[in-house]
N, C-alpha and C positions, 0 to 999 in steps of 0.2 A: 537528339540524345540529351537524357538529363545530366546535368552537372552533379557532383559530388555533394554539393551542398543542398540540393532539392531531393535528397535522400535516396540517391542510386544504391542499388544493393552493393554490400561489401561481399566479395568473393572470396572465399577460404580455400586455400591448398589443403587438398584432402591427405597431403602427406607430411606437412609440417605447420606451424602456426602463421606463415606468412599468409597476407590476404592482398587482394586488389580490388579497386573500384571498376576496373575493365576486364572484360572476358579475354582481350587480345595479352593484357599484362599478365594474368593468370596462366594463360595458355603458354606463353613465353617464359614464365617462371618454371612451371611444371617442366617444360622441354629443357631447360638448362639446368635446373637443380636436380631433377628426378628423372634423368633418362631411360633408366630402367623401365620406370613405371609409364612413363608416358605414353608409348605406343597403345596401351591397353586402356588407360585413361581417354586419350583421343579418340577412340574408337566408340565410346559411351556417348549416346547422343544427349543424354541428360546431363552430362557433367557439370555444365554451368548451372543448371538448376539445383543439383545436388550441392554445389560450391555455394549458392546463394542462401539456401537452407541452412548450411553449416555456419556460413558467414552472418546471417541475421541472427541466428541462435546466438552466436559469439558477441553479437554487436549489442544484443538486449541484455545479455547477461552481465555486461560492465566488467567492473574490477572485482566484485564480490566473490566470495568463495561459492562452491556448489551448495553447499549445507545452507549458506545464508539466501541464496537464490531459491532453494526450495520452500525453506520458512517463509519467504515473503509473498510466494505465491497461493492463490486460492487452491482448493483441493484438486478441481478439475484441470487447472494448469499444471500442477504437480504430477498427475498422472499423464498428461501431454509431455512434459519435459522427462518423465521416467521413461515413457516409450520411446521418445526421441534418443534419450541417452542409450537406452538398448539397442536401438537400431544403429546408433553410431558405435556402440561397441561390438555388436555384429560385424559392422562394415570394417572396423580395425581388425577384428580377428580374420576376417576372411583376407583383409590384406598381408596380414601377418603370416596366415597359412599359406597365401599365395606366394609371398616371398621366401618362406621355407621350402616350398615346393621348387620354387626356382633355384634356390641355393643347392637343395638335394638333386636337381637335374643338372645343374652346373657340375656339382660334384660327380654325379654319374658319367656325365659326358667327359669330364677330366680324367677319370678312371679309367674309361674306355679308350681315351687317346692315348694315356700312359700306356696301357696293357699292349695295345697296338706298337706302338714305339718301342717296348722293350721285345716284343716277338719280331718285328722287323730288324731290329738291331741286332739279335741273336742270329737270324738268318743271314743277315749281311755279314756278319763274323764267320759263320759256317761256309758261305760262299767264298769269302777271302782265304780261308783255310784250304777249301777245295781247289781254289785256282793257283794258291802257293804250291799245291801238292802237284797239280797239272804242270805248272811252269817246270818244277824239279824233274817230273817225269818226262817232259819234253826235252830237258836239258841232258837227262839220262839216255833218252832215246836216241839223240845225236851222238852222244859218245858211243853207244852201243853200235849204231849204225857205221860210225867212222871205223870202229873195231872189226865189224864184220867185213867191211870192204878191204881192210888191211889183211885180214886172214883169208878172203877170197884170194887176193894178191898172192899171198904165200902158198894157198893150195895150188893155184895155177903153177907157181914156179915149182912146187914138189911134182905135179903131174908131167910138166915139161921135162923135168929132170928124169923122171921115171920112162918117159918115152923115149929118151936119148939112150938110155941105159939099155932098154929093149932093142934099140936099133943097133946099138954097138954090141951087144950080148949075144 
């Protein structure tokens, strides 16, 4: 394995300015600092190659501004840098679009969960109201049943009294 002093590639994180000289270091960084993007990034078989290209471009650029870099390069190199800048811009745009879509999907999922929660909560309250009504009906049923039993006893008493009067009469 080449040591950093022997010109090992500098691997650039695709999500922030952090760089690493080892693939495991970059992978660990992305996993811990960019957990949302890590899954998709880790599935890309060219992830370290992409990071190396980005890292070597940044390494070569030094501390000069992009305008200074373009001025100092030959015209064919300027075309190469412009094309790599365009591809970098496309990559960043796709990442931002993906992030926005992810945010929209999260928002849509949250809205669906919120709607389901509201509907179920309303149904729960409706059921509680019905159960309270049923409990009140059961209590009223018990009361009415007790009154019917009492009136049955009263009716029997009147029937027995009528029978005695007929026998006596």
